[in-house]
C-alpha positions in Angstrom: 0.0 -0.2 -0.1 1.2 3.7 -0.5 -0.3 6.1 1.8 -0.4 9.9 0.5 -1.1 12.9 2.5 -3.1 15.6 1.1 -3.0 18.9 2.9 -5.2 20.9 0.1 -7.6 20.0 -2.8 -4.5 20.8 -5.3 -2.6 18.3 -3.4 -5.7 16.0 -4.1 -5.8 17.0 -8.0 -2.5 16.5 -8.3 -2.4 13.1 -6.6 -5.3 11.7 -8.8 -3.4 13.1 -12.0 0.0 11.2 -11.1 -2.3 8.2 -11.1 -3.9 8.7 -14.4 -0.8 9.3 -16.2 0.0 5.7 -15.1 -3.0 4.1 -16.1 -3.5 1.9 -18.9 -6.7 1.2 -21.4 -8.8 -1.4 -19.2 -7.8 -0.4 -15.8 -10.3 0.0 -13.1 -9.9 2.8 -10.1 -12.1 2.1 -7.0 -12.7 5.2 -5.0 -13.8 4.4 -1.3 -14.7 7.1 1.4 -17.0 8.7 3.5 -19.3 11.6 1.7 -17.2 14.8 1.5 -13.9 13.0 1.8 -12.6 14.2 -2.3 -14.0 11.2 -4.3 -15.4 13.8 -7.0 -12.2 16.2 -6.5 -10.1 13.3 -7.1 -12.2 12.2 -10.3 -11.3 15.6 -11.8 -7.6 15.6 -11.1 -7.7 11.9 -12.5 -9.4 13.2 -15.6 -7.1 16.2 -15.9 -3.9 13.7 -15.8 -5.7 11.4 -18.8 -5.8 14.8 -20.6 -9.5 15.2 -20.7 -10.3 18.6 -21.9 -11.1 21.5 -19.6 -14.4 21.9 -21.3 -15.6 18.2 -20.7 -16.7 19.2 -17.1 -16.0 16.3 -14.6 -18.6 16.0 -12.1 -20.0 13.5 -10.0 -22.3 11.3 -12.1 -24.7 10.5 -9.0 -27.8 10.9 -11.2 -26.7 9.6 -14.3 -24.7 7.0 -12.7 -21.9 7.0 -15.3 -20.2 9.8 -17.4 -18.1 9.0 -20.6 -15.2 11.2 -21.1 -13.5 10.7 -24.3 -11.3 13.6 -25.0 -8.4 12.2 -23.2 -5.8 9.9 -24.0 -7.9 7.1 -23.4 -11.5 6.9 -22.7 -12.7 7.4 -19.3 -16.0 5.8 -17.8 -16.7 7.8 -14.5 -19.5 6.1 -12.2 -21.0 6.6 -8.9 -22.7 3.7 -7.2 -24.0 5.5 -4.2 -27.6 5.1 -4.9 -27.4 1.5 -6.1 -28.2 -1.2 -3.7 -27.7 -4.8 -5.6 -24.7 -6.2 -7.6 -27.3 -7.0 -10.5 -27.5 -2.7 -10.5 -23.8 -2.4 -10.6 -23.4 -4.9 -13.4 -26.1 -3.3 -15.5 -23.8 -0.3 -16.1 -21.8 -2.2 -18.2 -18.6 -1.4 -16.4 -16.8 -4.3 -16.6 -17.6 -4.5 -20.5 -16.2 -0.7 -20.5 -12.9 -1.8 -19.1 -12.9 -5.1 -21.4 -13.0 -2.9 -24.4 -10.5 -0.7 -23.5 -11.7 2.6 -21.3 -10.4 3.3 -18.0 -12.8 2.9 -15.5 -13.1 5.3 -12.2 -15.7 4.7 -10.0 -17.1 7.0 -6.9 -18.4 4.6 -4.2 -16.2 1.7 -5.7 -16.2 -0.2 -2.4 -19.7 -1.6 -3.6 -17.9 -3.0 -6.4 -15.1 -4.9 -4.6 -16.7 -8.1 -5.3 -17.0 -7.5 -9.3 -13.6 -6.1 -10.6 -10.7 -8.9 -9.3 -8.2 -6.5 -11.0 -8.2 -3.2 -9.5 -6.4 -0.3 -8.0 -8.3 1.1 -5.0 -8.2 4.7 -3.7 -9.4 4.9 0.0 -9.9 8.9 0.8 -9.9 9.4 4.5 -10.8 12.9 6.0 -10.1 12.3 9.6 -11.3 15.5 11.0 -13.5 17.4 8.6 -10.7 19.6 7.3 -8.7 19.9 4.3 -6.3 17.2 5.1 -6.8 13.7 3.9 -5.3 10.6 3.8 -5.2 8.7 0.4 -4.5 4.9 0.9 -3.6 3.1 -2.4 -3.7 -0.4 -2.9 -4.1 -2.9 -5.5 -5.8 -6.1 -6.1 -4.4 -8.4 -9.1 -1.5 -8.1 -11.1 -2.5 -5.5 -13.9 -0.1 -2.8 -11.7 2.9 -5.1 -10.9 5.2 -3.8 -13.8 4.0 0.1 -12.5 4.0 -0.3 -8.8 7.3 0.9 -8.5 6.7 4.2 -10.8 3.6 4.7 -9.1 5.2 4.8 -5.8 8.1 7.1 -7.3 5.5 9.4 -8.9 3.7 9.6 -5.5 6.5 10.5 -3.6 5.9 14.0 -3.0 3.0 12.9 -0.8 3.9 9.8 0.3 7.5 10.7 1.9 9.0 8.3 -0.7 10.5 10.9 -2.6 
């Protein structure tokens, strides 16, 4: 696991962008954290790191469930599972198929999909005191990130103390 400390919204945006620069088509990134922990801020930084156009506004897809941003270097399917209650509802969104077709899938409230995606990068955002400081704990399941893990650790060194 890599733990990063974000003291500002700009830090969260930069951490997310650093991760996005290392993703490959087919990667799945699950975001976990309480309401207000910074998942949507992370998603904006992630999209920026993928090169999604500035006029392609990245907002939480809470009511639409999935937004597709295809102006970056790889298509991004950005989902929000907050209102979904069953595995079938999540599977009906076609996110696994989107990843299989080469999109990067970024899921807010992604802890609801842990048993759906065997290969995943998980970012847990923890806001311990309701302030600006957050801890981002980054872990991986499966082997898709094996060859990139050291580069990810280096890219996040400024926030993890590994630099």
